[in-house]
N, C-alpha and C positions, 0 to 999 in steps of 0.2 A: 356380429359380438362384440362388445364394447370391452377393451382392455383397459384396467385400471393399475395405475403404477404405486406404489405404496414405499415412499421413501423414508427408512430410517437411519437415523444417525447414530453411530455406536462411540463410546468413550474414546477409542484408541484411534480416533480420527478419521475415521473409515467411513464411507457410506455404501450402507447394503441396499440395494435396490432389489425388488421382488415385484414379479408383475403377476396379476391375478386375473384370469380370466373370467368374464361373466357371460352369462345367458344373452341370447339375442335382445331380452329387453330387462331392464329393472324393474325390480319388485320394489313396491314402495318403500320398504326401510332402506332398501339399498339406495335409492334415488336420494332420501335424506343423509345418506353417510359421504354421496358425493361433494357436498362444500367442505364437508371436513377433510375429507382425502385430500380436495385442493390447497386447502388450509395448510395439511402437514406438508405436501409439496413445496408449498411457499415459505414454509420455516425451515424444512429440511434445506432448501437453496441458500437460504440466508445463512445458515449455519455453515455449509457446507463452501459458502465464501469466506465467512470468517474463520472456518479453520484454514482455507488454502492462504488467507492471509497472513495469519500467524505463522505458518509455515515459511512464508516468503521473508517475514520480517525476521523469524529464527536465521535462516539461510544469509540475509543481510549481514548481520550482525555476527554468526561465524565468519563470515568473508572479510568483513569491515575491521573487526576485532585486531587483525594483524597484519592490514594491510599499511604501507609505507606512505602512500597518497591519501589526500583526504578525500572520504566520500561523504557525500550527504543526498538525502533523500528530501526533497522540496516538494511543497504544495504549488499549484499554478501560480500563487499570488508570490512566490518565493519564500515562505514562511520554512523553517528547516523543521521537518519532523522528526530526522534521526539523523544521526551525526557520527562518523568513527571516531574512536578513541585518539587517532592520530593529531585530532586538531588541539590537542595539548602540546604535542612537539611542534605542530607546525604553527599555530597562532597564539598557544600560550593559554587558551581558554579549556575548561572543562567541558566536555559534552553536554551537561546540564547549562551550563551557561549560554549555550548558542539555542539549544531546542525551546521551540516557540517563538523565536526571532525571526524577523526577514534577514536573508542573508545579505540582502540590499546595505543595511545596517553597517555592515563591513567593509562596503566598496567607496570608491571614489564616485564622487556626483559625476563625474564625465563618465564613467563607466554603467552607470546604472540603467538610463534609459535603453540603451543598446540591450543590458541584460535582460530588462524586463521585456522589451520587444522579442526576443529571441525566446526565451523562457513560453512566453504565450502563445507563440506559433509551435513549441514543440510540445506545449501541453494535450494537441490534439491526438498527438502519437507519444502517451506517457510510459509506454513500457520500454522505448528507445532510450539509451544512455544520452546525457547532456553534458559534452565537456565544454568546460570553461577555462578560458587563461585571461589572468587580469592580475590585479592587485586587491588585495584583502588586507584590511587592518588588522595587526596583532594588538594583543592585550595592552600591551606598553604604549600602544600609539603609532609604532612605526609601523611602514608598509612592508608587504611579503609578496612576491611574484608567485603564483600559483597556475 
């Protein structure tokens, strides 16, 4: 007996999974639909990942919006993907000034190499938080220990 799983995404960001049991052999019409079902599963999996990512992003923004610490989400190359609003108080930049830039543009030359080595090593475990202590350049050109 072949069991086919049909995944349907619901607008409320929930995923409904329904299992449909088929007979011991597939009829020709059913055999043609297997490809469509697999495509639906692939699309549904991508949608579920997208919805999960949006949920995580909303959680991050909710937590970081009121954080006193500077919180950044970085790509493996050090590009700032998200930044907490506290950056304005700490470094004098608006979040939009920093998003899309590499964080290394705010570091002293002495710290860049060690930082990049560490971030590349930690990229293998992206779910773990990355803690950085060093100096970052403020908007006015002065340095701030963070």
